[in-house]
C-alpha positions in Angstrom: -198.2 93.4 145.9 -194.2 92.9 146.8 -193.0 89.5 147.7 -192.5 90.3 151.4 -196.4 91.3 151.9 -197.3 88.2 150.0 -195.4 86.2 152.5 -196.8 88.1 155.3 -200.2 87.0 154.4 -199.3 83.7 153.5 -198.1 83.2 157.3 -201.3 84.9 158.7 -203.6 82.5 156.8 -201.8 79.7 157.8 -201.8 80.4 161.3 -205.5 81.4 161.5 -206.4 78.3 159.5 -204.7 76.3 162.4 -206.5 78.3 165.0 -210.3 77.5 163.1 -209.3 74.0 163.2 -208.4 73.5 166.9 -210.6 72.6 169.8 -212.1 75.7 171.1 -210.8 74.4 174.7 -207.6 73.8 173.7 -207.1 77.1 172.1 -208.0 78.8 175.3 -206.0 76.7 177.7 -203.1 77.0 175.8 -202.8 80.7 175.9 -202.2 83.0 178.7 -205.5 84.7 178.2 -207.1 81.7 180.2 -204.7 81.9 183.3 -202.2 79.1 181.9 -198.5 79.4 180.9 -198.0 82.3 178.3 -196.9 79.9 175.4 -198.8 81.8 172.5 -199.0 85.5 172.1 -202.3 85.6 169.7 -204.6 85.3 172.6 -202.8 87.1 175.5 -204.8 90.5 174.5 -208.3 89.6 174.5 -211.4 90.9 176.3 -214.5 89.0 178.0 -217.1 89.0 175.7 -219.1 86.7 177.8 -221.3 89.7 179.3 -222.3 91.1 175.9 -225.8 90.3 174.6 -225.7 88.3 171.5 -222.4 86.4 172.9 -221.9 82.9 171.1 -219.3 80.8 172.9 -218.6 78.7 170.2 -217.8 81.7 168.1 -215.5 83.2 170.5 -211.8 82.1 169.7 -210.2 84.7 172.2 -208.2 86.5 169.4 -209.1 90.1 169.7 -207.6 92.9 171.8 -211.0 95.0 172.6 -214.6 94.9 172.5 -215.4 97.2 169.7 -219.0 96.0 169.3 -219.5 97.4 173.0 -218.7 100.7 171.7 -219.9 100.5 168.2 -223.2 102.5 168.5 -225.1 100.0 166.5 -228.7 100.9 166.2 -231.8 98.4 165.0 -231.7 98.1 161.6 -228.2 99.3 160.9 -226.0 97.4 158.4 -222.7 96.1 159.8 -219.4 95.2 158.4 -217.0 92.9 160.4 -213.6 93.1 158.9 -211.5 89.9 160.0 -214.8 88.2 161.2 -213.0 84.7 162.3 -215.5 82.3 163.4 -218.4 85.0 163.8 -218.0 86.3 167.3 -218.3 90.2 166.8 -220.9 89.7 163.9 -223.2 87.7 166.3 -222.8 90.8 169.0 -223.6 93.2 166.3 -226.7 91.1 165.2 -227.8 91.3 168.4 -227.5 95.0 168.4 -229.2 95.3 164.8 -232.0 93.1 165.6 -233.7 91.1 162.9 -234.3 94.1 160.5 -230.6 94.6 160.2 -228.0 93.1 158.6 -224.3 91.9 159.4 -221.6 90.9 157.1 -218.3 89.4 158.2 -215.6 89.7 155.8 -212.4 87.0 156.6 -209.9 85.8 154.2 -209.2 82.5 155.7 -211.6 79.6 154.2 -211.4 77.9 157.5 -212.8 80.9 159.3 -215.7 81.4 156.9 -216.7 77.9 157.1 -216.8 78.1 160.9 -218.7 81.1 161.2 -221.4 80.2 158.5 -221.7 76.6 160.3 -222.1 78.8 163.6 -224.9 81.1 161.7 -226.5 78.2 160.5 -226.9 76.7 164.1 -228.4 79.6 165.2 -230.6 80.0 162.1 -229.5 83.7 161.7 -230.6 84.7 158.1 -229.4 88.1 158.0 -225.6 87.1 159.2 -223.6 86.8 156.1 -219.6 85.9 155.9 -217.8 86.6 152.8 -214.6 85.4 151.7 -212.4 88.5 150.8 -209.1 90.6 151.7 -209.9 94.0 153.6 -207.6 95.6 151.3 -210.2 95.2 148.8 -213.3 94.7 150.8 -216.0 92.6 148.7 -218.7 95.0 149.3 -220.3 97.9 147.0 -219.7 101.6 148.3 -221.7 103.5 150.5 -223.5 100.3 152.0 -222.3 100.0 155.8 -223.9 102.0 158.7 -221.3 101.0 160.9 -218.0 98.8 160.3 -216.2 97.1 163.2 -213.0 95.1 163.5 -211.1 93.2 166.4 -207.2 93.4 166.2 -207.2 92.7 162.6 -205.5 95.8 160.7 -202.3 94.7 162.3 -202.2 91.7 160.2 -202.5 93.4 156.9 -199.4 94.9 155.3 -201.3 97.8 153.7 -203.1 99.5 156.5 -203.7 102.8 154.4 -205.8 100.6 151.8 -208.1 98.9 154.4 -208.7 102.4 156.4 -209.4 103.9 152.4 -211.8 100.8 151.8 -213.7 101.4 155.0 -214.0 105.2 153.8 -215.4 103.7 150.7 -217.9 101.0 151.8 -219.4 103.4 154.7 -222.4 105.7 154.0 -221.8 109.3 154.4 -222.6 109.9 158.1 -221.4 106.2 158.9 -218.9 105.4 161.7 -216.4 102.7 162.7 -215.4 101.4 165.6 -212.1 99.2 165.6 -209.8 97.6 168.3 -206.2 97.4 167.3 -202.9 97.3 168.5 -200.4 100.5 168.4 -197.0 101.5 169.7 -195.5 104.1 171.5 -191.7 103.8 170.9 -189.9 101.1 168.7 -190.0 97.3 169.6 -186.8 95.6 169.6 -185.9 93.8 166.3 -186.5 90.4 167.5 -190.1 91.0 167.9 -190.6 92.6 164.9 -188.7 89.9 163.0 -190.8 87.0 164.8 -193.8 85.6 162.8 -195.3 84.5 165.7 -195.6 88.1 166.9 -197.0 89.4 163.9 -199.5 87.1 164.1 -200.2 87.9 167.5 -200.9 91.5 166.5 -198.0 92.8 168.1 -194.7 93.5 165.5 -197.5 94.1 162.9 -198.3 97.4 164.8 -197.1 100.7 164.0 -196.8 103.8 165.9 -199.9 105.6 167.8 -199.5 108.9 165.9 -199.2 107.3 162.4 -202.3 105.2 162.9 -204.5 108.3 163.8 -202.9 110.2 161.2 -203.9 107.6 158.5 -207.6 107.7 159.6 -207.4 111.5 159.4 -205.7 111.9 156.0 -208.4 109.8 154.4 -210.9 112.3 155.7 -212.7 110.7 158.6 -214.0 113.0 161.4 -214.7 113.1 164.8 -212.0 110.8 165.7 -212.4 109.6 169.3 -210.2 107.3 171.6 -213.0 105.2 172.9 -210.6 102.9 175.3 -206.9 102.4 175.6 -205.0 99.9 177.8 -201.4 98.8 178.1 -200.4 95.1 176.9 -197.9 93.3 178.9 -196.2 90.5 177.3 -194.7 88.1 179.7 -191.2 87.1 180.0 -191.6 83.5 178.8 -193.0 84.6 175.6 -190.2 87.4 175.1 -187.5 84.8 175.8 -188.0 83.1 172.7 -187.2 86.3 170.7 -184.8 88.2 173.2 -181.9 87.6 175.5 -182.4 88.2 179.2 -180.5 91.6 178.7 -182.6 92.5 175.4 -185.7 91.8 177.7 -184.2 94.0 180.6 -183.6 96.8 178.2 -187.1 96.4 176.7 -188.7 96.7 180.1 -186.9 99.7 181.1 -187.2 101.4 177.4 -190.3 103.3 177.8 -191.8 101.6 174.4 -195.4 101.0 175.1 -197.9 98.4 173.3 -201.5 99.7 173.6 -204.6 98.2 172.7 -206.7 101.1 171.6 -210.5 101.3 170.1 -210.9 104.2 168.0 -214.2 105.7 166.8 -214.3 108.2 163.5 -217.1 109.3 161.4 -217.6 109.5 157.5 -218.6 113.1 156.8 -222.0 113.5 155.4 -220.6 115.2 152.4 -217.9 112.9 151.5 -215.1 114.0 149.2 -215.0 112.5 146.0 -211.9 110.3 145.3 -210.3 110.9 142.0 -207.4 108.5 142.2 -205.5 106.3 144.0 -203.8 109.1 146.3 -206.7 111.6 146.3 -207.5 110.3 150.1 -204.2 110.6 151.2 
């Protein structure tokens, strides 16, 4: 891994360690997703989980950009992997869908998040929800295990997105599928946003072009790629003002650049192609 990637990962881990330690009410009221001032960007894109079966308020840190488990077509008895599981929000919704006969594995590389998620699972007496510390560029799960993979606004935090998509392909059973919510771009972001660490931790400046994102999925070997949901993300001016001048904000608004939250479905073929080396799935 190059030094720049290591620095990005260290920054993201530090940020989300701090979030894990915050009081939930403080975390929500400090972010514009709850209707207060727009002082933090990592929470402005979150969707409302409260109507989903299995929702656990203590596990909801408001850090996502979609509702992937709502679209994930999880069946009873399925094995589900959640990448970047945080405090366990999507895992507990997935557990409701799998029922007691299924299994849910949450993966996160922030120890404080794993600790928080495990504490939530223990309080709920869930014995079929497991949380593993690990990097999703090297998912700590055996191949061909999962029926479904979900993830909510996490690939943007990972420097090597292609490696993650290849890992998703590896851990899915033939015929298994994923449903992932993430941020993509249409057009180029201003350099002030691209270079801002806070914006990266908020899943914005780590975003890549929509077509590049979908192309990675196609080139890895997935099929039936479907856009399940898309919405435009509006970053308030008071957030942008920390990174851009008034003239730059005006130019950004009129540029046609789009920041989108998308939820994408794709399926691993029943006859999966054999990988013979690091580049054969590209």
